[in-house]
VEXFI-46768 format. One record per atom (N, C-alpha, C, O): atom name; residue number from 0; x, y, z; chain. Coordinates in steps of 0.2 Angstrom, whole numbers, always signed. Example, Ala and Ser with C-alpha at 12.3 -4.5 7.8 and 13.67 -1.06 7.14 Angstrom:
2
tordren N, seba 0, c1 +66, c2 -28, c3 +39, roza A
tordren CA, seba 0, c1 +62, c2 -22, c3 +39, roza A
tordren C, seba 0, c1 +66, c2 -16, c3 +39, roza A
tordren O, seba 0, c1 +71, c2 -17, c3 +42, roza A
tordren N, seba 1, c1 +64, c2 -11, c3 +35, roza A
tordren CA, seba 1, c1 +68, c2 -5, c3 +36, roza A
tordren C, seba 1, c1 +64, c2 +0, c3 +39, roza A
tordren O, seba 1, c1 +67, c2 +6, c3 +40, roza A
//
This chain:
85
tordren N, seba 0, c1 +14, c2 -116, c3 -81, roza A
tordren CA, seba 0, c1 +13, c2 -110, c3 -81, roza A
tordren C, seba 0, c1 +9, c2 -108, c3 -75, roza A
tordren O, seba 0, c1 +5, c2 -112, c3 -73, roza A
tordren N, seba 1, c1 +10, c2 -103, c3 -72, roza A
tordren CA, seba 1, c1 +5, c2 -100, c3 -67, roza A
tordren C, seba 1, c1 -2, c2 -98, c3 -68, roza A
tordren O, seba 1, c1 -3, c2 -94, c3 -73, roza A
tordren N, seba 2, c1 -7, c2 -101, c3 -64, roza A
tordren CA, seba 2, c1 -13, c2 -98, c3 -65, roza A
tordren C, seba 2, c1 -14, c2 -91, c3 -65, roza A
tordren O, seba 2, c1 -12, c2 -88, c3 -60, roza A
tordren N, seba 3, c1 -18, c2 -88, c3 -70, roza A
tordren CA, seba 3, c1 -19, c2 -81, c3 -69, roza A
tordren C, seba 3, c1 -22, c2 -78, c3 -63, roza A
tordren O, seba 3, c1 -22, c2 -73, c3 -61, roza A
tordren N, seba 4, c1 -26, c2 -83, c3 -60, roza A
tordren CA, seba 4, c1 -30, c2 -80, c3 -54, roza A
tordren C, seba 4, c1 -25, c2 -79, c3 -48, roza A
tordren O, seba 4, c1 -27, c2 -76, c3 -43, roza A
tordren N, seba 5, c1 -18, c2 -81, c3 -49, roza A
tordren CA, seba 5, c1 -13, c2 -79, c3 -43, roza A
tordren C, seba 5, c1 -12, c2 -72, c3 -43, roza A
tordren O, seba 5, c1 -10, c2 -70, c3 -37, roza A
tordren N, seba 6, c1 -13, c2 -69, c3 -49, roza A
tordren CA, seba 6, c1 -12, c2 -62, c3 -49, roza A
tordren C, seba 6, c1 -18, c2 -57, c3 -49, roza A
tordren O, seba 6, c1 -17, c2 -51, c3 -50, roza A
tordren N, seba 7, c1 -23, c2 -60, c3 -47, roza A
tordren CA, seba 7, c1 -29, c2 -56, c3 -46, roza A
tordren C, seba 7, c1 -29, c2 -53, c3 -40, roza A
tordren O, seba 7, c1 -28, c2 -56, c3 -35, roza A
tordren N, seba 8, c1 -31, c2 -46, c3 -39, roza A
tordren CA, seba 8, c1 -31, c2 -43, c3 -34, roza A
tordren C, seba 8, c1 -39, c2 -41, c3 -32, roza A
tordren O, seba 8, c1 -41, c2 -36, c3 -35, roza A
tordren N, seba 9, c1 -42, c2 -44, c3 -28, roza A
tordren CA, seba 9, c1 -48, c2 -42, c3 -26, roza A
tordren C, seba 9, c1 -49, c2 -37, c3 -21, roza A
tordren O, seba 9, c1 -53, c2 -32, c3 -21, roza A
tordren N, seba 10, c1 -45, c2 -37, c3 -16, roza A
tordren CA, seba 10, c1 -45, c2 -32, c3 -10, roza A
tordren C, seba 10, c1 -39, c2 -32, c3 -7, roza A
tordren O, seba 10, c1 -35, c2 -36, c3 -8, roza A
tordren N, seba 11, c1 -37, c2 -27, c3 -2, roza A
tordren CA, seba 11, c1 -32, c2 -28, c3 +2, roza A
tordren C, seba 11, c1 -35, c2 -28, c3 +10, roza A
tordren O, seba 11, c1 -40, c2 -25, c3 +12, roza A
tordren N, seba 12, c1 -31, c2 -31, c3 +14, roza A
tordren CA, seba 12, c1 -31, c2 -30, c3 +21, roza A
tordren C, seba 12, c1 -26, c2 -25, c3 +23, roza A
tordren O, seba 12, c1 -20, c2 -25, c3 +22, roza A
tordren N, seba 13, c1 -29, c2 -20, c3 +27, roza A
tordren CA, seba 13, c1 -24, c2 -15, c3 +29, roza A
tordren C, seba 13, c1 -24, c2 -15, c3 +36, roza A
tordren O, seba 13, c1 -29, c2 -15, c3 +39, roza A
tordren N, seba 14, c1 -18, c2 -14, c3 +39, roza A
tordren CA, seba 14, c1 -17, c2 -14, c3 +46, roza A
tordren C, seba 14, c1 -13, c2 -9, c3 +48, roza A
tordren O, seba 14, c1 -7, c2 -8, c3 +46, roza A
tordren N, seba 15, c1 -15, c2 -4, c3 +53, roza A
tordren CA, seba 15, c1 -12, c2 +2, c3 +55, roza A
tordren C, seba 15, c1 -11, c2 +2, c3 +62, roza A
tordren O, seba 15, c1 -14, c2 -2, c3 +65, roza A
tordren N, seba 16, c1 -7, c2 +4, c3 +66, roza A
tordren CA, seba 16, c1 -5, c2 +4, c3 +72, roza A
tordren C, seba 16, c1 -11, c2 +7, c3 +76, roza A
tordren O, seba 16, c1 -13, c2 +13, c3 +74, roza A
tordren N, seba 17, c1 -14, c2 +4, c3 +81, roza A
tordren CA, seba 17, c1 -19, c2 +6, c3 +85, roza A
tordren C, seba 17, c1 -25, c2 +6, c3 +82, roza A
tordren O, seba 17, c1 -30, c2 +10, c3 +84, roza A
tordren N, seba 18, c1 -26, c2 +2, c3 +77, roza A
tordren CA, seba 18, c1 -32, c2 +3, c3 +73, roza A
tordren C, seba 18, c1 -35, c2 -4, c3 +71, roza A
tordren O, seba 18, c1 -30, c2 -9, c3 +70, roza A
tordren N, seba 19, c1 -41, c2 -6, c3 +70, roza A
tordren CA, seba 19, c1 -43, c2 -12, c3 +68, roza A
tordren C, seba 19, c1 -42, c2 -13, c3 +60, roza A
tordren O, seba 19, c1 -42, c2 -9, c3 +56, roza A
tordren N, seba 20, c1 -41, c2 -19, c3 +59, roza A
tordren CA, seba 20, c1 -39, c2 -21, c3 +52, roza A
tordren C, seba 20, c1 -45, c2 -19, c3 +47, roza A
tordren O, seba 20, c1 -51, c2 -19, c3 +49, roza A
tordren N, seba 21, c1 -44, c2 -17, c3 +41, roza A
tordren CA, seba 21, c1 -49, c2 -15, c3 +37, roza A
tordren C, seba 21, c1 -48, c2 -17, c3 +30, roza A
tordren O, seba 21, c1 -42, c2 -18, c3 +28, roza A
tordren N, seba 22, c1 -53, c2 -19, c3 +26, roza A
tordren CA, seba 22, c1 -53, c2 -21, c3 +19, roza A
tordren C, seba 22, c1 -53, c2 -15, c3 +15, roza A
tordren O, seba 22, c1 -58, c2 -11, c3 +16, roza A
tordren N, seba 23, c1 -49, c2 -14, c3 +10, roza A
tordren CA, seba 23, c1 -49, c2 -8, c3 +5, roza A
tordren C, seba 23, c1 -48, c2 -11, c3 -2, roza A
tordren O, seba 23, c1 -46, c2 -16, c3 -3, roza A
tordren N, seba 24, c1 -51, c2 -7, c3 -6, roza A
tordren CA, seba 24, c1 -50, c2 -9, c3 -14, roza A
tordren C, seba 24, c1 -43, c2 -6, c3 -15, roza A
tordren O, seba 24, c1 -40, c2 -3, c3 -11, roza A
tordren N, seba 25, c1 -41, c2 -8, c3 -21, roza A
tordren CA, seba 25, c1 -34, c2 -5, c3 -24, roza A
tordren C, seba 25, c1 -35, c2 +3, c3 -24, roza A
tordren O, seba 25, c1 -31, c2 +6, c3 -22, roza A
tordren N, seba 26, c1 -40, c2 +6, c3 -27, roza A
tordren CA, seba 26, c1 -42, c2 +13, c3 -27, roza A
tordren C, seba 26, c1 -41, c2 +16, c3 -20, roza A
tordren O, seba 26, c1 -38, c2 +21, c3 -19, roza A
tordren N, seba 27, c1 -44, c2 +13, c3 -15, roza A
tordren CA, seba 27, c1 -45, c2 +16, c3 -8, roza A
tordren C, seba 27, c1 -37, c2 +16, c3 -5, roza A
tordren O, seba 27, c1 -34, c2 +21, c3 -3, roza A
tordren N, seba 28, c1 -33, c2 +10, c3 -6, roza A
tordren CA, seba 28, c1 -27, c2 +9, c3 -4, roza A
tordren C, seba 28, c1 -22, c2 +14, c3 -8, roza A
tordren O, seba 28, c1 -18, c2 +18, c3 -5, roza A
tordren N, seba 29, c1 -23, c2 +15, c3 -14, roza A
tordren CA, seba 29, c1 -19, c2 +19, c3 -18, roza A
tordren C, seba 29, c1 -20, c2 +27, c3 -15, roza A
tordren O, seba 29, c1 -15, c2 +31, c3 -13, roza A
tordren N, seba 30, c1 -26, c2 +29, c3 -14, roza A
tordren CA, seba 30, c1 -27, c2 +36, c3 -11, roza A
tordren C, seba 30, c1 -25, c2 +36, c3 -4, roza A
tordren O, seba 30, c1 -21, c2 +41, c3 -3, roza A
tordren N, seba 31, c1 -26, c2 +31, c3 +0, roza A
tordren CA, seba 31, c1 -22, c2 +32, c3 +7, roza A
tordren C, seba 31, c1 -15, c2 +33, c3 +6, roza A
tordren O, seba 31, c1 -12, c2 +37, c3 +9, roza A
tordren N, seba 32, c1 -12, c2 +29, c3 +2, roza A
tordren CA, seba 32, c1 -4, c2 +29, c3 +1, roza A
tordren C, seba 32, c1 -3, c2 +36, c3 -2, roza A
tordren O, seba 32, c1 +1, c2 +39, c3 +1, roza A
tordren N, seba 33, c1 -6, c2 +39, c3 -6, roza A
tordren CA, seba 33, c1 -5, c2 +45, c3 -9, roza A
tordren C, seba 33, c1 -5, c2 +51, c3 -4, roza A
tordren O, seba 33, c1 -1, c2 +56, c3 -4, roza A
tordren N, seba 34, c1 -9, c2 +50, c3 +0, roza A
tordren CA, seba 34, c1 -11, c2 +55, c3 +6, roza A
tordren C, seba 34, c1 -5, c2 +55, c3 +11, roza A
tordren O, seba 34, c1 -3, c2 +60, c3 +13, roza A
tordren N, seba 35, c1 -3, c2 +49, c3 +12, roza A
tordren CA, seba 35, c1 +4, c2 +48, c3 +16, roza A
tordren C, seba 35, c1 +10, c2 +51, c3 +13, roza A
tordren O, seba 35, c1 +13, c2 +55, c3 +16, roza A
tordren N, seba 36, c1 +10, c2 +50, c3 +7, roza A
tordren CA, seba 36, c1 +16, c2 +52, c3 +3, roza A
tordren C, seba 36, c1 +17, c2 +59, c3 +3, roza A
tordren O, seba 36, c1 +22, c2 +62, c3 +1, roza A
tordren N, seba 37, c1 +10, c2 +63, c3 +3, roza A
tordren CA, seba 37, c1 +10, c2 +69, c3 +3, roza A
tordren C, seba 37, c1 +12, c2 +74, c3 +9, roza A
tordren O, seba 37, c1 +13, c2 +80, c3 +8, roza A
tordren N, seba 38, c1 +13, c2 +70, c3 +14, roza A
tordren CA, seba 38, c1 +15, c2 +73, c3 +21, roza A
tordren C, seba 38, c1 +22, c2 +73, c3 +21, roza A
tordren O, seba 38, c1 +25, c2 +69, c3 +17, roza A
tordren N, seba 39, c1 +25, c2 +77, c3 +25, roza A
tordren CA, seba 39, c1 +33, c2 +77, c3 +26, roza A
tordren C, seba 39, c1 +35, c2 +73, c3 +31, roza A
tordren O, seba 39, c1 +40, c2 +73, c3 +33, roza A
tordren N, seba 40, c1 +30, c2 +69, c3 +34, roza A
tordren CA, seba 40, c1 +32, c2 +66, c3 +41, roza A
tordren C, seba 40, c1 +34, c2 +59, c3 +40, roza A
tordren O, seba 40, c1 +37, c2 +56, c3 +45, roza A
tordren N, seba 41, c1 +34, c2 +57, c3 +34, roza A
tordren CA, seba 41, c1 +37, c2 +50, c3 +33, roza A
tordren C, seba 41, c1 +43, c2 +51, c3 +28, roza A
tordren O, seba 41, c1 +44, c2 +55, c3 +24, roza A
tordren N, seba 42, c1 +48, c2 +45, c3 +30, roza A
tordren CA, seba 42, c1 +53, c2 +45, c3 +25, roza A
tordren C, seba 42, c1 +52, c2 +39, c3 +20, roza A
tordren O, seba 42, c1 +51, c2 +33, c3 +22, roza A
tordren N, seba 43, c1 +52, c2 +41, c3 +13, roza A
tordren CA, seba 43, c1 +50, c2 +36, c3 +9, roza A
tordren C, seba 43, c1 +56, c2 +32, c3 +6, roza A
tordren O, seba 43, c1 +62, c2 +35, c3 +6, roza A
tordren N, seba 44, c1 +55, c2 +26, c3 +4, roza A
tordren CA, seba 44, c1 +61, c2 +22, c3 +1, roza A
tordren C, seba 44, c1 +65, c2 +26, c3 -4, roza A
tordren O, seba 44, c1 +62, c2 +31, c3 -8, roza A
tordren N, seba 45, c1 +70, c2 +24, c3 -5, roza A
tordren CA, seba 45, c1 +74, c2 +27, c3 -10, roza A
tordren C, seba 45, c1 +73, c2 +26, c3 -17, roza A
tordren O, seba 45, c1 +74, c2 +31, c3 -21, roza A
tordren N, seba 46, c1 +70, c2 +21, c3 -18, roza A
tordren CA, seba 46, c1 +68, c2 +20, c3 -25, roza A
tordren C, seba 46, c1 +62, c2 +24, c3 -27, roza A
tordren O, seba 46, c1 +60, c2 +23, c3 -33, roza A
tordren N, seba 47, c1 +58, c2 +27, c3 -23, roza A
tordren CA, seba 47, c1 +52, c2 +30, c3 -24, roza A
tordren C, seba 47, c1 +55, c2 +38, c3 -27, roza A
tordren O, seba 47, c1 +51, c2 +41, c3 -31, roza A
tordren N, seba 48, c1 +61, c2 +40, c3 -25, roza A
tordren CA, seba 48, c1 +63, c2 +46, c3 -27, roza A
tordren C, seba 48, c1 +64, c2 +47, c3 -35, roza A
tordren O, seba 48, c1 +64, c2 +53, c3 -37, roza A
tordren N, seba 49, c1 +65, c2 +41, c3 -38, roza A
tordren CA, seba 49, c1 +65, c2 +43, c3 -46, roza A
tordren C, seba 49, c1 +59, c2 +43, c3 -50, roza A
tordren O, seba 49, c1 +59, c2 +45, c3 -55, roza A
tordren N, seba 50, c1 +53, c2 +42, c3 -46, roza A
tordren CA, seba 50, c1 +46, c2 +42, c3 -49, roza A
tordren C, seba 50, c1 +44, c2 +50, c3 -48, roza A
tordren O, seba 50, c1 +45, c2 +53, c3 -42, roza A
tordren N, seba 51, c1 +41, c2 +53, c3 -52, roza A
tordren CA, seba 51, c1 +39, c2 +60, c3 -52, roza A
tordren C, seba 51, c1 +33, c2 +62, c3 -48, roza A
tordren O, seba 51, c1 +32, c2 +67, c3 -45, roza A
tordren N, seba 52, c1 +28, c2 +57, c3 -49, roza A
tordren CA, seba 52, c1 +21, c2 +60, c3 -46, roza A
tordren C, seba 52, c1 +20, c2 +55, c3 -40, roza A
tordren O, seba 52, c1 +22, c2 +50, c3 -39, roza A
tordren N, seba 53, c1 +15, c2 +58, c3 -36, roza A
tordren CA, seba 53, c1 +13, c2 +54, c3 -30, roza A
tordren C, seba 53, c1 +9, c2 +47, c3 -32, roza A
tordren O, seba 53, c1 +10, c2 +42, c3 -29, roza A
tordren N, seba 54, c1 +5, c2 +48, c3 -38, roza A
tordren CA, seba 54, c1 +2, c2 +42, c3 -40, roza A
tordren C, seba 54, c1 +7, c2 +37, c3 -42, roza A
tordren O, seba 54, c1 +6, c2 +31, c3 -40, roza A
tordren N, seba 55, c1 +12, c2 +39, c3 -45, roza A
tordren CA, seba 55, c1 +17, c2 +33, c3 -48, roza A
tordren C, seba 55, c1 +20, c2 +31, c3 -41, roza A
tordren O, seba 55, c1 +20, c2 +25, c3 -40, roza A
tordren N, seba 56, c1 +22, c2 +35, c3 -36, roza A
tordren CA, seba 56, c1 +25, c2 +33, c3 -30, roza A
tordren C, seba 56, c1 +21, c2 +28, c3 -27, roza A
tordren O, seba 56, c1 +23, c2 +23, c3 -24, roza A
tordren N, seba 57, c1 +14, c2 +30, c3 -26, roza A
tordren CA, seba 57, c1 +9, c2 +26, c3 -22, roza A
tordren C, seba 57, c1 +8, c2 +19, c3 -25, roza A
tordren O, seba 57, c1 +7, c2 +14, c3 -22, roza A
tordren N, seba 58, c1 +7, c2 +19, c3 -32, roza A
tordren CA, seba 58, c1 +7, c2 +13, c3 -36, roza A
tordren C, seba 58, c1 +12, c2 +8, c3 -35, roza A
tordren O, seba 58, c1 +12, c2 +2, c3 -34, roza A
tordren N, seba 59, c1 +18, c2 +11, c3 -35, roza A
tordren CA, seba 59, c1 +25, c2 +7, c3 -34, roza A
tordren C, seba 59, c1 +24, c2 +4, c3 -27, roza A
tordren O, seba 59, c1 +25, c2 -2, c3 -27, roza A
tordren N, seba 60, c1 +23, c2 +8, c3 -22, roza A
tordren CA, seba 60, c1 +23, c2 +5, c3 -15, roza A
tordren C, seba 60, c1 +17, c2 +0, c3 -15, roza A
tordren O, seba 60, c1 +18, c2 -5, c3 -12, roza A
tordren N, seba 61, c1 +11, c2 +1, c3 -18, roza A
tordren CA, seba 61, c1 +6, c2 -4, c3 -17, roza A
tordren C, seba 61, c1 +8, c2 -11, c3 -20, roza A
tordren O, seba 61, c1 +6, c2 -16, c3 -18, roza A
tordren N, seba 62, c1 +12, c2 -11, c3 -26, roza A
tordren CA, seba 62, c1 +14, c2 -17, c3 -30, roza A
tordren C, seba 62, c1 +20, c2 -20, c3 -27, roza A
tordren O, seba 62, c1 +21, c2 -25, c3 -29, roza A
tordren N, seba 63, c1 +24, c2 -17, c3 -24, roza A
tordren CA, seba 63, c1 +31, c2 -19, c3 -23, roza A
tordren C, seba 63, c1 +32, c2 -20, c3 -15, roza A
tordren O, seba 63, c1 +36, c2 -23, c3 -13, roza A
tordren N, seba 64, c1 +29, c2 -16, c3 -11, roza A
tordren CA, seba 64, c1 +29, c2 -17, c3 -3, roza A
tordren C, seba 64, c1 +23, c2 -19, c3 +0, roza A
tordren O, seba 64, c1 +18, c2 -21, c3 -3, roza A
tordren N, seba 65, c1 +24, c2 -20, c3 +6, roza A
tordren CA, seba 65, c1 +19, c2 -22, c3 +10, roza A
tordren C, seba 65, c1 +18, c2 -19, c3 +16, roza A
tordren O, seba 65, c1 +13, c2 -19, c3 +20, roza A
tordren N, seba 66, c1 +23, c2 -15, c3 +17, roza A
tordren CA, seba 66, c1 +24, c2 -11, c3 +24, roza A
tordren C, seba 66, c1 +27, c2 -4, c3 +23, roza A
tordren O, seba 66, c1 +31, c2 -3, c3 +18, roza A
tordren N, seba 67, c1 +25, c2 +1, c3 +26, roza A
tordren CA, seba 67, c1 +27, c2 +8, c3 +27, roza A
tordren C, seba 67, c1 +28, c2 +11, c3 +34, roza A
tordren O, seba 67, c1 +23, c2 +11, c3 +37, roza A
tordren N, seba 68, c1 +34, c2 +13, c3 +36, roza A
tordren CA, seba 68, c1 +35, c2 +16, c3 +42, roza A
tordren C, seba 68, c1 +33, c2 +23, c3 +41, roza A
tordren O, seba 68, c1 +35, c2 +26, c3 +36, roza A
tordren N, seba 69, c1 +28, c2 +25, c3 +45, roza A
tordren CA, seba 69, c1 +25, c2 +31, c3 +45, roza A
tordren C, seba 69, c1 +27, c2 +36, c3 +52, roza A
tordren O, seba 69, c1 +24, c2 +41, c3 +53, roza A
tordren N, seba 70, c1 +32, c2 +34, c3 +55, roza A
tordren CA, seba 70, c1 +35, c2 +37, c3 +60, roza A
tordren C, seba 70, c1 +32, c2 +36, c3 +67, roza A
tordren O, seba 70, c1 +26, c2 +34, c3 +67, roza A
tordren N, seba 71, c1 +35, c2 +38, c3 +72, roza A
tordren CA, seba 71, c1 +33, c2 +38, c3 +79, roza A
tordren C, seba 71, c1 +31, c2 +31, c3 +81, roza A
tordren O, seba 71, c1 +26, c2 +30, c3 +84, roza A
tordren N, seba 72, c1 +34, c2 +26, c3 +79, roza A
tordren CA, seba 72, c1 +33, c2 +19, c3 +81, roza A
tordren C, seba 72, c1 +26, c2 +17, c3 +77, roza A
tordren O, seba 72, c1 +22, c2 +12, c3 +80, roza A
tordren N, seba 73, c1 +25, c2 +20, c3 +72, roza A
tordren CA, seba 73, c1 +18, c2 +18, c3 +69, roza A
tordren C, seba 73, c1 +20, c2 +15, c3 +62, roza A
tordren O, seba 73, c1 +25, c2 +16, c3 +59, roza A
tordren N, seba 74, c1 +15, c2 +11, c3 +59, roza A
tordren CA, seba 74, c1 +17, c2 +8, c3 +53, roza A
tordren C, seba 74, c1 +9, c2 +7, c3 +49, roza A
tordren O, seba 74, c1 +4, c2 +8, c3 +52, roza A
tordren N, seba 75, c1 +10, c2 +6, c3 +43, roza A
tordren CA, seba 75, c1 +5, c2 +4, c3 +38, roza A
tordren C, seba 75, c1 +7, c2 -2, c3 +35, roza A
tordren O, seba 75, c1 +12, c2 -2, c3 +32, roza A
tordren N, seba 76, c1 +3, c2 -8, c3 +35, roza A
tordren CA, seba 76, c1 +4, c2 -14, c3 +31, roza A
tordren C, seba 76, c1 -2, c2 -15, c3 +27, roza A
tordren O, seba 76, c1 -8, c2 -14, c3 +29, roza A
tordren N, seba 77, c1 +0, c2 -19, c3 +21, roza A
tordren CA, seba 77, c1 -6, c2 -21, c3 +17, roza A
tordren C, seba 77, c1 -5, c2 -27, c3 +14, roza A
tordren O, seba 77, c1 +1, c2 -29, c3 +12, roza A
tordren N, seba 78, c1 -10, c2 -32, c3 +13, roza A
tordren CA, seba 78, c1 -9, c2 -37, c3 +10, roza A
tordren C, seba 78, c1 -15, c2 -40, c3 +5, roza A
tordren O, seba 78, c1 -21, c2 -39, c3 +6, roza A
tordren N, seba 79, c1 -13, c2 -42, c3 -1, roza A
tordren CA, seba 79, c1 -18, c2 -44, c3 -5, roza A
tordren C, seba 79, c1 -22, c2 -50, c3 -4, roza A
tordren O, seba 79, c1 -20, c2 -55, c3 -1, roza A
tordren N, seba 80, c1 -28, c2 -49, c3 -5, roza A
tordren CA, seba 80, c1 -33, c2 -55, c3 -3, roza A
tordren C, seba 80, c1 -37, c2 -56, c3 -9, roza A
tordren O, seba 80, c1 -39, c2 -52, c3 -13, roza A
tordren N, seba 81, c1 -39, c2 -63, c3 -10, roza A
tordren CA, seba 81, c1 -44, c2 -65, c3 -15, roza A
tordren C, seba 81, c1 -50, c2 -66, c3 -11, roza A
tordren O, seba 81, c1 -50, c2 -70, c3 -6, roza A
tordren N, seba 82, c1 -56, c2 -64, c3 -13, roza A
tordren CA, seba 82, c1 -62, c2 -65, c3 -8, roza A
tordren C, seba 82, c1 -66, c2 -70, c3 -11, roza A
tordren O, seba 82, c1 -72, c2 -72, c3 -8, roza A
tordren N, seba 83, c1 -64, c2 -74, c3 -18, roza A
tordren CA, seba 83, c1 -68, c2 -80, c3 -20, roza A
tordren C, seba 83, c1 -63, c2 -85, c3 -22, roza A
tordren O, seba 83, c1 -58, c2 -83, c3 -24, roza A
tordren N, seba 84, c1 -65, c2 -91, c3 -22, roza A
tordren CA, seba 84, c1 -60, c2 -96, c3 -25, roza A
tordren C, seba 84, c1 -61, c2 -96, c3 -32, roza A
tordren O, seba 84, c1 -58, c2 -100, c3 -36, roza A
//
């Protein structure tokens, strides 16, 4: 059986085009994704269209993806990190 610590999310490393890497909490990343999804400038993955709220869509992205194309050759990537052993 897998160790439960494997599923623990302490923080995320977030990478954006032309920006230094950032550490974000799950809430901060959720808010960032919601803000991006609220704009009309990005094309969202098809499976997000079945979810009714921005919060649900952002949560689905955070848990199931690691990259989002935000147009104009720009991207947003995120990776879960554990800060302690």
